[in-house]
N, C-alpha and C positions, 0 to 999 in steps of 0.2 A: 789265630789268637782268640782266646775266650776270656770273657770278663764276667764275673758273677754279678748279675743284676737281680736283686731281690728286695723285698720289703725289709728283711733283716738287716740289710746294709744301707739301703737308700732312705727308707722312711724315717728312721730316727733323726737323720740330719735335716729333714724337711719339716717334720711335724713338731719337733720339740726344740731343736737347737736354733733353727733359723729365726723364728719369731722372737725368742727371748735373747738370742745371741747377737742381734744387730747392734753394732756400736758405730755410729756414724760421726762424721766430722762436726765440729761446732757450728752448724748452720741449720737453717730451717729446711727440713727435708721436703717441704712442699714447694720450695723455690727452685726455679731454673734460672741460673745466670747465663748470659750469652756465651761464656767460655765453656759451659758444660754441654752445649747443644750440638756437639759434633756428630753424634751417632744416632742410628735408628730413626724414629719418627722426627727427631729434632733436626736431622740433616737436611730435611726437605724444605724447611722454611725458617724464617726468623721473626715471625710475628709474636709480639709480647703483649700480655694483658695483665694489668695489675688489679689487685682486689684484696679484700679482707682475707686473712690467713685461714685456710681450712684446718681441720684438726690434724694432729700428728697421727700418721697411719700406724704407728707402733708405740705403745706406752713404754716400751723398754729402750727406746732410742735415746742415746745420750746427746747432750748439746743444747744450747739455748737458741730460741728463735732468732732469726737474723734481723727482724724489725717488724714494723706494722704492715709492710707491703710484701707481697710475694709475687713471683713471676710464673706465668703459665706460657709455655711456648706452643702455639697452635700451628700444626704442620700443614693443615689444609682446612678450607672453610667447612667442608663436610667429607666424610669418608664414604667408601662404597657401602658401608653398613648403614648409611643414612643419618649419621650423627656427627656433630663437630668433634674433631679429634684433638685432644689436648695432651700435654706432657708436662709433668712436674719433676722436680729433682727427686721426689719420693720414688717415682718410677725408676729413675736412673740409679739411685743409690741401692735400692732393693735389688734391682737387676744385677748390679755389679757383685753384690755379696752372694746372691743365689747362684749366679753363673760360675764364679770362681770356686765356690764350695763344691759344686758338682764336677767341675772340670778337674779340680785337684783330686777328687775321689775316684773319678772314672775318666782318665785322660783320653782313652781311645774311643769314647762314645760321642756321637754327633749331638750337639745341644743347639736347639733353635729357640730364640728368645724374641719377644716383642721389641726389645731395645737392643741396639748394637753396642757391643762392648769394645771400647777403644784400647789399643795396646798401652797407651799412656795411663789408663785407669786400672791397670792390672794390680791386684793385691793378693796376698796370701791369706786364704781362709781355711783354717784347719778344722777337721772333724775328728774327735777322739775315738770314733767307732763304737761308742757305747750304745747299747740297744735297750730301749725300754722293755721291761718284763712283759707287758701286755702284748707287745708285738712278737716277742720271742715265742710266746705261748700259742699264737694264732697262725704263724706262717713258717714255711720252710724255704731255704734258699733254692733258687733255680738258676742253672747256668745256661747262658745263651751266648752265641757269637757276638762280639762287640759291634761288628759291622751290621748286625741286624737291628740294632737298637737306635732309636731316636728319642731324645728327651725334649719335651716342649715346656717352656716356662713362661708364665705371665706374672711378672713381678708386682703388678698392681692392677688388678682388674677393677673396672668401674672408676677410671680416673675422673671422668666428668662428675660423677656423684661425690667423689672424694673432695673435689674442689668446692662442691656445694654443701659440704658438711653433712651429707647423707651417708654416714659412715656404716650403717647397717648393710649396705650393698657391697662394700669393699672386701675383696679377697685377694690372696696370693695363691697361685696354683702351679703345680708341677705334675707332668704326666710322662710316663715311660711307655713308648710304643715299641713293639717287637714285630718286625716285618710288616709295619704299617698298622697293626692292630693295637688299640689302647689296652695296656695290661695293668699298669699301676696309676692311680690317681690320688692326688692330695689337694684338698681345698681347705685353706686356712683363713679364718676371719680374724685379722690382726687386732681389731678393737675389742673383741671379747675373748680372744685366745682360744676359740673353738676350732678344732681341726677334725675334718672327716677324711678318712683314707680307706682305700679298698684295693685289693689285688685280685685279679681274675684267677680263680682256683687257688686262692691263697689267703683268704680272710679279709676282715674289715672291722672298723669300729662304728659303723653306721648301718642302718637297715631301712627297708621300705616301711611305709605306714601300714596299718592293718586294713585300711579300706580306701577306695578311690571312687569318685563319682563318674560313672561311665555315661549316664544319660545326659546330664548337663554339667560337663566338667568345668572346673575352674582352670582357666588357661593363662599362664604367665608369659608375658611378652616384653620386649624392650620398650622403654619409655618413648623412644623416638618413632615407633610405628605401631602403637597400640590400635589405632583406628583401622588400619588395613586388616588386621586379624579379626577385630571385633565384628566387622561387617560380614565376613565369610563365616565365622564361627556361629553367629546368631542365626544366620540363614540355615545352618546345618542342625544346631542343637536347640534353637529356640531363644526367645528374648530373655530367658532367665540365666543364660550363660554368663558367667562372671569373667571379665577380663581384668587381669592384674598387671598393670604397668610396673616394671621394676628395672633396676640397673644391674649390670654385671651378670655374665653367663654363669659364673660360679654360684652366685646367690640363687639364680633361677633353678639350677640343678638341685641345690639343697632344698628348695621349696617342694620338691617331689618326694622328699625323704622324711624319716622320723628324726627331726632335729630339735633338740631341747634348747631352743633359743627364743627368748621373749620377743625379739624384733624380727624373727624369721617368719615370713608368710608361708602359707601352704597352698599348693596348687596340684592339679591332677595331670596337666599336660604342659609342656614347655614348647613353644613354637617361635621360630625366628624365620622371617621371610626374605631376608636380604643376605648378601655376601657377608661372611664372617671368617675371621682368622682362626687357624687351628689351635694356636696357643690359648685362645679363649675357651675352647670346647673340649680339648683332648682329655683333661683331667676329669671333667664331668662325665664324658663318654666312658672312661675307664671305670669310674665308680658305678655308674648305672649298669654297665656290662657285667661287672663283678657281682652285682646284686640280682642279676637276671632281668634287668631292664633293657631299654633300647634307645639309641640315638641314631637317627638316619637323616638323609636328605628328605625333602618334602615328597619325593617320589619313592622313598623306601630304600634307597641305595645306601650301603655301608660307606662310611667316610674313612678314607685311607690317610694315615698320618705319615706319609712319605711324600717326596716331591715338593710341589708348591706349598706355600704357607697359607693359602686361602681355600675356603670351601664355597663353591659357587651356588650350590643347590638349596640354600636355606637349611633348616633342620626342624625335626619334630622329635621330642623326647618323652618317654613314658616308662612306667614301671607297674607291673601287675595289672596291665590292661592289654587288650587285643590291639597291638601296635599296627598290624596290617589293616585291621578294620578302621582304625582311626584315619589312616592315610587314604583309604578308599572313600571315607565320608567327607574328606576335605580336599577334593581334587582341585578346587579353585585357588587354593593357597599357592600351589606351584605356579600358577599364572600370575598371581600377585607378586611373586618374588622377582619377576622380570620387568615389572613396571618401574 
């Protein structure tokens, strides 16, 4: 059996309909009630934390806030990535809508998501198959066997920053991998409605910047372990090396590109030195790959998007730079990733 997987069919439903089409129940999407915590990260713990409500992750979401308090379900004190893992109902509701839209459009395709979708939460999410003209003009359909396709979705990247009202870091992401290789990536910033998409050998709406600093690169890293990277990077590139702590893998990839967003920082290299989940990085990997960039483990190995949902070897991402030379200059980073 073959299923047509292409930008012409997939991207319109992700880059235009999903952000503006979300219509959620009349409750605060930032809240997690105990009854909603049956799946995914929520299934592993029942710890609740109350606090002031963070912003709505989508300006098009309907419904009034549930009250002055919101609930965060913390599944573990810390994750293997080295940061506290949190879950809001924004994650769950966004996941449910994205998952069922994709499943309805491509029922034979494997879809991996950060949050588990319960049968009781099933809903019908339709897509009218309309295709924006700019996408029609840039890409052509490509047919591949359905069994070769894996879709990775992150319904709300940078949940921690979302709860802290650091909305510039928040993205939603979808990636299509064929035989383990990332082919289509979509990174959407719900608070500004900016969407970057790219398809390997198929076009994009984003590009690399005109120049990058090779001698003293600006390195963007996770807020939770900026110190680890800073020490190694400055030993290699000198004390003038700038380390940019930031939230969200999607945001960090966009920092490497020519993105016309006032709250988007710019960097030359993206480094992550701990374990990271594949739904966090697949979309960014696909975008970089489509534009001629690279995202590999810290030892230079390509990341496969089949099998397990985690990447053990950290990552280094760059574009229009000598990626192999970067890895050779930073051998101690791989050691740091095991500490």
